[in-house]
Biotite code that builds the C-alpha atoms (Angstrom):
import biotite.structure as struc

atoms = struc.array([
    struc.Atom([0.178, -0.215, 0.181], chain_id="A", res_id=1, res_name="MET", atom_name="CA", element="C"),
    struc.Atom([0.908, 3.149, -0.459], chain_id="A", res_id=2, res_name="ARG", atom_name="CA", element="C"),
    struc.Atom([1.921, 6.029, 2.156], chain_id="A", res_id=3, res_name="PRO", atom_name="CA", element="C"),
    struc.Atom([-1.757, 7.949, 3.197], chain_id="A", res_id=4, res_name="GLY", atom_name="CA", element="C"),
    struc.Atom([-4.053, 5.420, 1.348], chain_id="A", res_id=5, res_name="PHE", atom_name="CA", element="C"),
    struc.Atom([-6.819, 4.515, 3.806], chain_id="A", res_id=6, res_name="ASP", atom_name="CA", element="C"),
    struc.Atom([-7.964, 0.919, 2.260], chain_id="A", res_id=7, res_name="ALA", atom_name="CA", element="C"),
    struc.Atom([-10.677, 0.105, 4.812], chain_id="A", res_id=8, res_name="GLU", atom_name="CA", element="C"),
    struc.Atom([-12.243, 3.554, 4.210], chain_id="A", res_id=9, res_name="ALA", atom_name="CA", element="C"),
    struc.Atom([-11.970, 3.433, 0.777], chain_id="A", res_id=10, res_name="ARG", atom_name="CA", element="C"),
    struc.Atom([-13.333, 0.145, 0.582], chain_id="A", res_id=11, res_name="HIS", atom_name="CA", element="C"),
    struc.Atom([-16.535, 1.258, 3.021], chain_id="A", res_id=12, res_name="SER", atom_name="CA", element="C"),
    struc.Atom([-16.833, 4.056, 0.335], chain_id="A", res_id=13, res_name="ALA", atom_name="CA", element="C"),
    struc.Atom([-17.220, 1.754, -2.631], chain_id="A", res_id=14, res_name="VAL", atom_name="CA", element="C"),
    struc.Atom([-18.991, -1.196, -1.161], chain_id="A", res_id=15, res_name="LEU", atom_name="CA", element="C"),
    struc.Atom([-22.270, 0.074, -1.511], chain_id="A", res_id=16, res_name="PRO", atom_name="CA", element="C"),
    struc.Atom([-21.610, 0.422, -5.044], chain_id="A", res_id=17, res_name="HIS", atom_name="CA", element="C"),
    struc.Atom([-20.519, -3.282, -5.922], chain_id="A", res_id=18, res_name="LEU", atom_name="CA", element="C"),
    struc.Atom([-22.833, -6.447, -6.885], chain_id="A", res_id=19, res_name="PRO", atom_name="CA", element="C"),
    struc.Atom([-24.159, -8.143, -4.088], chain_id="A", res_id=20, res_name="ALA", atom_name="CA", element="C"),
    struc.Atom([-22.061, -10.938, -2.606], chain_id="A", res_id=21, res_name="GLY", atom_name="CA", element="C"),
    struc.Atom([-18.814, -8.629, -2.808], chain_id="A", res_id=22, res_name="THR", atom_name="CA", element="C"),
    struc.Atom([-16.180, -9.793, -0.060], chain_id="A", res_id=23, res_name="VAL", atom_name="CA", element="C"),
    struc.Atom([-16.781, -7.086, 2.952], chain_id="A", res_id=24, res_name="ARG", atom_name="CA", element="C"),
    struc.Atom([-13.674, -7.720, 4.677], chain_id="A", res_id=25, res_name="ASP", atom_name="CA", element="C"),
    struc.Atom([-11.283, -5.030, 2.879], chain_id="A", res_id=26, res_name="TRP", atom_name="CA", element="C"),
    struc.Atom([-8.802, -6.787, 4.705], chain_id="A", res_id=27, res_name="THR", atom_name="CA", element="C"),
    struc.Atom([-9.095, -9.965, 2.280], chain_id="A", res_id=28, res_name="ARG", atom_name="CA", element="C"),
    struc.Atom([-9.072, -7.999, -0.960], chain_id="A", res_id=29, res_name="LEU", atom_name="CA", element="C"),
    struc.Atom([-6.253, -7.856, -3.512], chain_id="A", res_id=30, res_name="GLN", atom_name="CA", element="C"),
    struc.Atom([-5.040, -4.150, -3.905], chain_id="A", res_id=31, res_name="TYR", atom_name="CA", element="C"),
    struc.Atom([-3.566, -3.114, -7.210], chain_id="A", res_id=32, res_name="ILE", atom_name="CA", element="C"),
    struc.Atom([-1.410, 0.129, -7.744], chain_id="A", res_id=33, res_name="THR", atom_name="CA", element="C"),
    struc.Atom([-1.642, 1.942, -10.917], chain_id="A", res_id=34, res_name="PHE", atom_name="CA", element="C"),
    struc.Atom([-0.084, 4.952, -12.915], chain_id="A", res_id=35, res_name="LEU", atom_name="CA", element="C"),
    struc.Atom([-2.899, 7.255, -13.937], chain_id="A", res_id=36, res_name="SER", atom_name="CA", element="C"),
    struc.Atom([-2.081, 9.254, -17.442], chain_id="A", res_id=37, res_name="PRO", atom_name="CA", element="C"),
    struc.Atom([-1.882, 12.400, -15.204], chain_id="A", res_id=38, res_name="SER", atom_name="CA", element="C"),
    struc.Atom([0.970, 10.952, -13.167], chain_id="A", res_id=39, res_name="ASN", atom_name="CA", element="C"),
    struc.Atom([-0.551, 10.199, -9.924], chain_id="A", res_id=40, res_name="GLU", atom_name="CA", element="C"),
    struc.Atom([-1.157, 6.599, -8.343], chain_id="A", res_id=41, res_name="PHE", atom_name="CA", element="C"),
    struc.Atom([-4.534, 5.065, -8.218], chain_id="A", res_id=42, res_name="VAL", atom_name="CA", element="C"),
    struc.Atom([-4.794, 2.276, -5.970], chain_id="A", res_id=43, res_name="ILE", atom_name="CA", element="C"),
    struc.Atom([-7.950, -0.355, -6.700], chain_id="A", res_id=44, res_name="LEU", atom_name="CA", element="C"),
    struc.Atom([-8.763, -3.485, -4.994], chain_id="A", res_id=45, res_name="ALA", atom_name="CA", element="C"),
    struc.Atom([-8.729, -6.189, -7.753], chain_id="A", res_id=46, res_name="ARG", atom_name="CA", element="C"),
    struc.Atom([-12.603, -7.180, -6.525], chain_id="A", res_id=47, res_name="GLU", atom_name="CA", element="C"),
    struc.Atom([-13.896, -3.265, -7.629], chain_id="A", res_id=48, res_name="TRP", atom_name="CA", element="C"),
    struc.Atom([-12.947, -3.840, -10.831], chain_id="A", res_id=49, res_name="ILE", atom_name="CA", element="C"),
    struc.Atom([-15.174, -5.086, -13.812], chain_id="A", res_id=50, res_name="ASP", atom_name="CA", element="C"),
    struc.Atom([-12.847, -6.852, -16.207], chain_id="A", res_id=51, res_name="LEU", atom_name="CA", element="C"),
    struc.Atom([-15.135, -6.400, -19.437], chain_id="A", res_id=52, res_name="SER", atom_name="CA", element="C"),
    struc.Atom([-14.624, -2.756, -19.241], chain_id="A", res_id=53, res_name="SER", atom_name="CA", element="C"),
    struc.Atom([-10.790, -2.912, -19.000], chain_id="A", res_id=54, res_name="VAL", atom_name="CA", element="C"),
    struc.Atom([-9.132, -1.832, -22.089], chain_id="A", res_id=55, res_name="VAL", atom_name="CA", element="C"),
    struc.Atom([-5.692, -2.054, -22.947], chain_id="A", res_id=56, res_name="GLU", atom_name="CA", element="C"),
    struc.Atom([-3.962, 0.561, -24.497], chain_id="A", res_id=57, res_name="ASN", atom_name="CA", element="C"),
    struc.Atom([-1.131, 0.068, -27.234], chain_id="A", res_id=58, res_name="GLU", atom_name="CA", element="C"),
    struc.Atom([1.009, 2.901, -27.058], chain_id="A", res_id=59, res_name="ALA", atom_name="CA", element="C"),
    struc.Atom([1.542, 3.770, -31.488], chain_id="A", res_id=60, res_name="VAL", atom_name="CA", element="C"),
    struc.Atom([2.746, 6.403, -33.367], chain_id="A", res_id=61, res_name="THR", atom_name="CA", element="C"),
    struc.Atom([0.113, 8.267, -35.459], chain_id="A", res_id=62, res_name="ILE", atom_name="CA", element="C"),
    struc.Atom([1.281, 10.010, -38.502], chain_id="A", res_id=63, res_name="VAL", atom_name="CA", element="C"),
    struc.Atom([-1.173, 12.712, -40.300], chain_id="A", res_id=64, res_name="PHE", atom_name="CA", element="C"),
    struc.Atom([-0.441, 14.329, -43.863], chain_id="A", res_id=65, res_name="THR", atom_name="CA", element="C"),
    struc.Atom([-2.058, 17.060, -44.465], chain_id="A", res_id=66, res_name="LEU", atom_name="CA", element="C"),
    struc.Atom([-1.672, 18.435, -47.701], chain_id="A", res_id=67, res_name="THR", atom_name="CA", element="C"),
    struc.Atom([-1.982, 21.931, -49.885], chain_id="A", res_id=68, res_name="ASN", atom_name="CA", element="C"),
    struc.Atom([-1.905, 23.456, -46.346], chain_id="A", res_id=69, res_name="GLN", atom_name="CA", element="C"),
    struc.Atom([-0.718, 27.559, -45.382], chain_id="A", res_id=70, res_name="SER", atom_name="CA", element="C"),
    struc.Atom([1.827, 27.663, -43.284], chain_id="A", res_id=71, res_name="ARG", atom_name="CA", element="C"),
    struc.Atom([-0.244, 30.117, -41.110], chain_id="A", res_id=72, res_name="THR", atom_name="CA", element="C"),
    struc.Atom([-2.487, 27.152, -40.139], chain_id="A", res_id=73, res_name="ASN", atom_name="CA", element="C"),
    struc.Atom([0.255, 25.002, -38.306], chain_id="A", res_id=74, res_name="VAL", atom_name="CA", element="C"),
    struc.Atom([-0.128, 26.772, -35.145], chain_id="A", res_id=75, res_name="GLU", atom_name="CA", element="C"),
    struc.Atom([-4.137, 26.325, -35.181], chain_id="A", res_id=76, res_name="ALA", atom_name="CA", element="C"),
    struc.Atom([-3.655, 22.607, -35.903], chain_id="A", res_id=77, res_name="TYR", atom_name="CA", element="C"),
    struc.Atom([-1.033, 21.825, -33.035], chain_id="A", res_id=78, res_name="ARG", atom_name="CA", element="C"),
    struc.Atom([-3.047, 23.748, -30.531], chain_id="A", res_id=79, res_name="GLN", atom_name="CA", element="C"),
    struc.Atom([-6.219, 21.793, -31.379], chain_id="A", res_id=80, res_name="ALA", atom_name="CA", element="C"),
    struc.Atom([-4.253, 18.512, -30.959], chain_id="A", res_id=81, res_name="LEU", atom_name="CA", element="C"),
    struc.Atom([-2.727, 20.317, -27.672], chain_id="A", res_id=82, res_name="LEU", atom_name="CA", element="C"),
    struc.Atom([-6.634, 20.856, -26.776], chain_id="A", res_id=83, res_name="GLN", atom_name="CA", element="C"),
    struc.Atom([-7.398, 17.428, -27.111], chain_id="A", res_id=84, res_name="ASN", atom_name="CA", element="C"),
    struc.Atom([-5.196, 15.979, -25.008], chain_id="A", res_id=85, res_name="GLY", atom_name="CA", element="C"),
    struc.Atom([-2.262, 15.237, -27.046], chain_id="A", res_id=86, res_name="VAL", atom_name="CA", element="C"),
    struc.Atom([1.072, 15.935, -25.007], chain_id="A", res_id=87, res_name="LYS", atom_name="CA", element="C"),
    struc.Atom([3.398, 18.894, -26.283], chain_id="A", res_id=88, res_name="ALA", atom_name="CA", element="C"),
    struc.Atom([6.451, 16.480, -25.432], chain_id="A", res_id=89, res_name="ALA", atom_name="CA", element="C"),
    struc.Atom([4.506, 14.049, -28.065], chain_id="A", res_id=90, res_name="ASP", atom_name="CA", element="C"),
    struc.Atom([4.055, 16.211, -30.938], chain_id="A", res_id=91, res_name="LEU", atom_name="CA", element="C"),
    struc.Atom([6.681, 16.822, -34.043], chain_id="A", res_id=92, res_name="ARG", atom_name="CA", element="C"),
    struc.Atom([5.716, 18.953, -36.352], chain_id="A", res_id=93, res_name="THR", atom_name="CA", element="C"),
    struc.Atom([7.532, 18.498, -40.026], chain_id="A", res_id=94, res_name="ASP", atom_name="CA", element="C"),
    struc.Atom([6.670, 21.154, -42.839], chain_id="A", res_id=95, res_name="ILE", atom_name="CA", element="C"),
    struc.Atom([7.517, 20.208, -46.360], chain_id="A", res_id=96, res_name="LYS", atom_name="CA", element="C"),
    struc.Atom([7.533, 22.677, -49.422], chain_id="A", res_id=97, res_name="SER", atom_name="CA", element="C"),
])
């Protein structure tokens, strides 16, 4: 467990939202620590996770080619990507004449 994580309190808060038959004793659960996309640690009990809802994301490189564009549009395209969750460190702009 991570310092500051109160498993008993978290289980008490989550328990009413779980299906009937869920283990009530928080000490009998298996806890998993995840690192979120915002670099925060998230601790969940395995029993709280609906495994059918889990989606595994594979990191890939995506290349868009926009032809016949004005150089003045570059910043607008960059801003649109940044505003939709693309991190500046992951964004590369190549301009070809």
